[in-house]
C-alpha positions as CSV (number, residue, x, y, z in Angstrom):
1,M,116.2,64.1,-90.9
2,G,115.7,62.6,-94.4
3,S,117.3,59.3,-93.9
4,N,116.1,56.0,-93.2
5,V,116.3,54.4,-89.9
6,N,119.2,51.4,-90.3
7,H,119.1,50.6,-86.7
8,I,117.0,51.1,-83.1
9,T,119.1,49.9,-79.6
10,L,117.1,50.4,-76.6
11,L,119.3,51.8,-74.0
12,S,117.0,52.0,-70.8
13,H,113.6,50.5,-70.3
14,K,111.2,52.8,-68.4
15,S,107.8,51.0,-68.4
16,K,106.1,48.1,-67.0
17,S,105.0,47.0,-70.4
18,P,107.2,45.2,-72.6
19,C,109.1,46.5,-75.7
20,I,109.1,43.9,-78.4
21,P,111.2,45.1,-81.7
22,G,108.5,45.2,-84.3
23,H,105.5,45.0,-82.2
24,S,105.8,47.9,-79.7
25,Y,108.7,49.6,-81.3
26,G,109.9,50.1,-84.4
27,S,110.7,52.4,-87.5
28,V,108.9,53.6,-90.8
29,G,111.2,55.6,-93.0
30,S,113.1,58.1,-90.8
31,Y,110.6,57.9,-87.8
32,L,110.9,55.6,-84.6
33,Y,107.3,54.4,-83.4
34,V,106.4,53.4,-79.6
35,D,103.1,51.8,-79.0
36,H,101.3,49.3,-76.6
37,G,102.8,51.0,-73.3
38,C,106.4,50.7,-74.1
39,R,108.4,53.8,-72.9
40,A,112.3,53.5,-73.0
41,V,115.3,55.3,-74.0
42,F,116.4,54.7,-77.5
43,R,119.4,55.4,-79.7
44,I,118.5,55.7,-83.2
45,Y,121.3,55.1,-86.4
46,Y,120.4,56.4,-89.6
47,R,121.7,55.6,-93.0
48,L,123.4,58.4,-94.8
C-alpha cells in the first residue's frame, strides 16, 4: 500500500478475547497488527 495507517475502526468483534487498541491491535507504518487472541473485522483508513 505504501501509505501509513491514519485510523483503525473495529467494526465487528469476533473473539472471546478482548480487542484493546494499542495492546491487542494497532498499526505499524502501513500494516495492521492483531495479537493476544483478538479477532475482528476492521476498517483501516490510510493517509494519502
